[in-house]
Residue, then its C-alpha position, 0 to 999 in steps of 0.5 A: l046074608v042080611v039075616v045071618l050077618p048080625r048073628v056072626r061073631p067075631h066082627l072080622a068074620q062079618m067083615l070078610l063075609v061083607v067083602s065076599a058078598v060085595s065081590l060076588v056082585i061086583g063080579m057079576l056086574l062085570a060079566c053083565v058089562y061084558a055080555i052087554g058089549e057082546f049083544r051090542e057088538q061093542l067091545l066094553i071089556s075085553i076077554p083078557q080084561m074080563a078074565r083078569t078082573h072077574g077071575a081075581i074078584n071071584a078068586f080073592g074076594f068072593t072065595l077066599c074072603g068067604l071061606l075065611g069068614w065062615l072059618l072064623a065064624a065056625q070057631p067057638v067064641e070064648g064063653q059060648v056053649r055050643 
């Protein structure tokens, strides 16, 4: 993403792809917090909390923003020859 992002146009597509990438990292960090809690046998985050937060972050942050970002990036820019 770091290599591709500067070449993506329009800027809205860039922002959506950044949100998507950050959402992926946050979702995985939540999964790690849950796994650490399970390993240590301490409730750091419950399954209902995990399902709500991790699921929403993946659905809206990663998937929706990622798809919209790549769809916008795939649109021809005015004056651009493909």
